[in-house]
C-alpha positions as CSV (number, residue, x, y, z in Angstrom):
1,M,-41.3,43.0,96.0
2,S,-44.8,41.8,96.2
3,S,-48.2,43.5,96.8
4,I,-49.7,40.3,98.0
5,N,-50.8,40.0,101.7
6,K,-51.0,36.3,102.2
7,K,-53.3,36.6,105.3
8,E,-55.8,38.6,103.2
9,I,-55.6,36.1,100.3
10,E,-56.3,33.2,102.7
11,K,-59.2,35.0,104.2
12,F,-60.9,35.6,100.9
13,S,-60.0,32.2,99.5
14,K,-61.9,30.6,102.3
15,M,-65.1,32.4,101.2
16,A,-64.5,31.9,97.5
17,S,-67.5,29.5,97.0
18,E,-69.9,32.3,98.1
19,W,-69.0,35.0,95.5
20,W,-72.2,34.6,93.5
21,D,-74.5,34.1,96.5
22,P,-76.4,37.4,96.9
23,K,-77.4,36.4,100.4
24,G,-73.9,35.0,101.4
25,K,-70.8,36.6,102.8
26,F,-70.5,38.9,99.8
27,K,-74.0,40.2,100.2
28,P,-72.7,43.8,100.7
29,L,-70.8,43.7,97.4
30,H,-73.9,42.6,95.6
31,K,-75.8,45.6,97.0
32,F,-72.8,47.8,96.2
33,N,-72.5,46.6,92.6
34,P,-75.3,48.6,90.8
35,I,-74.0,52.0,91.9
36,R,-70.3,51.3,91.1
37,I,-71.2,49.8,87.7
38,K,-73.2,53.0,86.9
39,Y,-70.4,55.3,88.1
40,I,-67.7,53.5,86.1
41,K,-69.8,53.2,83.0
42,E,-70.9,56.8,82.9
43,N,-67.4,58.1,83.5
44,I,-65.8,55.9,80.8
45,I,-68.5,56.9,78.3
46,N,-68.0,60.6,79.0
47,N,-64.2,60.4,79.1
48,F,-63.8,58.5,75.8
49,K,-66.9,60.0,74.2
50,L,-68.4,56.7,73.4
51,T,-71.6,56.5,71.4
52,N,-72.6,52.8,71.1
53,K,-76.0,52.6,72.9
54,A,-76.3,48.8,72.8
55,K,-72.8,48.0,74.1
56,P,-71.5,51.4,75.4
57,L,-68.1,50.1,76.4
58,T,-67.2,48.5,73.1
59,G,-63.5,48.8,72.2
60,I,-62.4,49.6,75.8
61,N,-59.8,47.4,77.3
62,I,-60.3,47.0,81.1
63,L,-58.2,45.4,83.8
64,D,-60.1,44.5,86.9
65,V,-57.6,44.1,89.7
66,G,-58.6,41.9,92.6
67,C,-61.5,40.7,90.6
68,G,-62.6,38.1,93.1
69,G,-65.3,35.9,91.6
70,G,-66.0,38.4,88.8
71,L,-68.8,40.5,90.2
72,L,-67.6,43.6,88.3
73,S,-65.7,41.9,85.4
74,E,-68.9,40.3,84.1
75,P,-71.1,43.5,83.9
76,M,-68.2,45.3,82.2
77,Y,-67.9,42.6,79.6
78,R,-71.7,42.6,79.1
79,L,-71.4,46.4,78.4
80,G,-69.1,45.6,75.6
81,A,-65.6,46.0,77.1
82,N,-62.7,43.6,76.6
83,V,-62.0,42.5,80.2
84,T,-59.0,40.9,81.9
85,G,-59.6,40.1,85.6
86,I,-56.7,39.3,87.9
87,D,-56.7,38.1,91.5
88,A,-53.9,36.7,93.7
89,S,-56.3,34.0,95.0
90,V,-56.3,30.9,92.7
91,K,-59.6,29.9,94.3
92,N,-61.2,33.2,93.4
93,I,-60.1,32.9,89.8
94,K,-61.4,29.3,89.5
95,I,-64.8,30.5,90.7
96,A,-64.7,33.5,88.2
97,K,-63.7,31.2,85.3
98,L,-66.4,28.7,86.1
99,H,-69.2,31.3,86.3
100,A,-68.0,33.1,83.1
101,K,-67.9,29.7,81.2
102,K,-71.4,28.8,82.5
103,N,-72.7,32.2,81.1
104,K,-70.6,32.0,77.9
105,L,-68.6,35.1,78.7
106,N,-65.1,35.4,77.2
107,I,-63.3,37.1,80.1
108,N,-59.5,36.6,80.5
109,Y,-59.0,35.6,84.1
110,L,-55.5,35.2,85.5
111,P,-54.3,34.2,89.0
112,L,-51.8,37.1,89.4
113,S,-51.0,40.3,91.3
114,P,-50.5,43.4,89.1
115,E,-46.7,43.3,89.4
116,K,-46.6,39.8,87.8
117,L,-48.8,40.7,84.8
118,I,-46.9,40.9,81.5
119,I,-48.7,42.7,78.7
120,N,-48.1,43.7,75.1
121,K,-50.6,46.5,75.1
122,K,-51.5,48.8,78.1
123,F,-55.1,49.1,79.3
124,D,-57.5,51.9,78.7
125,V,-59.1,51.5,82.2
126,I,-58.0,49.9,85.4
127,L,-60.4,49.1,88.2
128,N,-59.1,48.9,91.8
129,M,-62.4,48.4,93.6
130,E,-62.3,47.5,97.3
131,I,-58.8,46.2,97.0
132,V,-56.2,48.8,98.2
133,E,-57.2,48.2,101.8
134,H,-56.2,44.5,101.5
135,V,-52.8,44.7,99.9
136,E,-49.4,44.4,101.5
137,D,-47.9,47.7,100.2
138,V,-50.3,50.3,98.8
139,Q,-47.6,52.4,97.1
140,F,-45.9,49.4,95.4
141,F,-49.4,48.0,94.4
142,L,-50.5,51.3,92.9
143,K,-47.2,51.8,91.1
144,S,-47.5,48.3,89.6
145,C,-51.1,49.1,88.4
146,S,-50.0,52.5,87.0
147,N,-47.4,50.7,84.8
148,L,-50.2,48.8,83.2
149,L,-52.3,51.9,82.2
150,K,-51.9,53.7,79.0
151,K,-51.4,57.5,78.7
152,D,-54.8,59.3,79.1
153,G,-56.2,56.1,80.6
154,L,-58.5,56.0,83.6
155,M,-58.0,54.4,87.0
156,F,-60.9,54.0,89.4
157,V,-60.3,53.4,93.0
158,A,-63.0,52.6,95.6
159,T,-62.0,52.1,99.2
160,I,-62.6,53.3,102.8
161,N,-61.4,56.5,104.4
162,K,-59.2,56.3,107.5
163,T,-61.5,58.2,110.0
164,L,-63.1,57.6,113.4
165,K,-66.4,57.5,111.5
166,S,-65.1,54.8,109.2
167,Y,-64.0,52.7,112.2
168,M,-67.5,53.0,113.7
169,F,-69.4,52.3,110.5
170,A,-67.2,50.0,108.4
171,I,-65.9,47.8,111.3
172,V,-67.9,48.1,114.4
173,G,-71.3,48.6,112.6
174,A,-70.8,46.5,109.5
175,E,-68.9,43.6,111.1
176,Y,-69.9,43.4,114.8
177,V,-73.4,45.0,115.0
178,L,-75.2,44.5,111.7
179,R,-73.1,41.4,110.7
180,W,-73.0,42.5,107.1
181,L,-69.4,41.2,106.8
182,P,-67.5,38.5,108.6
183,I,-65.6,39.8,111.6
184,G,-62.0,40.6,110.6
185,T,-62.9,41.5,107.0
186,H,-61.3,44.9,107.4
187,E,-58.4,46.4,109.4
188,W,-58.7,50.1,110.2
189,E,-54.9,50.6,109.9
190,K,-55.1,49.6,106.3
191,F,-57.7,52.2,105.3
192,V,-56.5,55.0,103.0
193,K,-57.2,58.7,103.3
194,P,-58.2,60.3,99.9
195,E,-55.3,62.8,100.3
196,D,-52.8,59.9,100.7
197,L,-54.3,58.1,97.7
198,K,-54.1,61.3,95.6
199,N,-50.4,61.8,96.5
200,I,-49.4,58.2,95.9
201,L,-51.0,58.3,92.4
202,K,-49.7,61.7,91.6
203,N,-46.2,60.3,92.0
204,N,-47.1,57.7,89.4
205,N,-48.4,60.3,86.9
206,L,-52.1,59.9,87.7
207,I,-54.1,63.1,88.4
208,L,-57.3,63.1,90.5
209,D,-60.2,64.0,88.2
210,R,-63.1,63.2,90.5
211,L,-63.7,62.2,94.1
212,D,-67.1,61.1,95.4
213,G,-68.5,59.6,98.6
214,M,-70.6,56.5,98.7
215,H,-73.5,56.4,101.1
216,F,-75.8,53.5,102.2
217,N,-79.4,54.5,102.6
218,I,-80.8,52.0,105.2
219,I,-84.4,53.0,104.5
220,K,-84.1,52.3,100.8
221,D,-81.6,49.5,101.2
222,E,-79.4,50.9,98.5
223,W,-76.1,52.7,97.9
224,N,-75.9,56.2,96.4
225,I,-73.2,58.6,95.3
226,S,-72.8,61.5,97.8
227,K,-70.5,64.3,98.8
228,D,-69.6,62.6,102.1
229,T,-66.2,60.8,101.7
230,S,-65.7,60.2,105.4
231,V,-66.4,56.4,105.1
232,N,-66.7,54.9,101.6
233,Y,-65.4,56.8,98.6
234,I,-64.7,56.3,94.9
235,A,-62.2,58.3,92.9
236,K,-61.4,58.6,89.2
237,F,-57.8,59.3,88.1
238,I,-56.4,60.2,84.6
239,K,-52.8,59.2,83.6
240,N,-50.9,62.1,82.1
């Protein structure tokens, strides 16, 4: 079996050169990044009771799945974590490696999907950020990720809810009206309801610890954590 959706990989491979352009096709992710970095960092610190102020994630082994050009892998590394980034797109990994080398960052980037990753030691944290809505088989994908996570480890999943509101905002609004994203970036049928995500991961020994909405404030031009999970949401799971 494979979690790779070839059509999705081709789509993002074509845009690979724009990963680090804050005004390019990944502009929404650049705006999204500060709030998700803060959320992940704070939850890891609280969960593992970390005390290093300068490099708060020191000693934590993180796997960034669907890492793209490294927009999340790099900040995690700068915070002190040991980071492995994987992506099924070879072009994405080339861009990520080039950018990391230019900035002298020792991140382990591999052109793989999670089911192909062979490891000696399981990860403390797995990041599945804006990726589950692009895979071929969500259940197989999440099972493969779960196999790479150690007991009591954390998995973060950020994705889009499957609601009428999400269709209007994430597809019609973001792609057709505001043109924040290229048309065809998302398919509503691939969006995942929080309850479905919770059940899939429960079957893989991961228990939901926290569920939050993510809301874009147009006036302030920034993302915030909210209680509204009807469009974008982020969840933290713990493996038991």
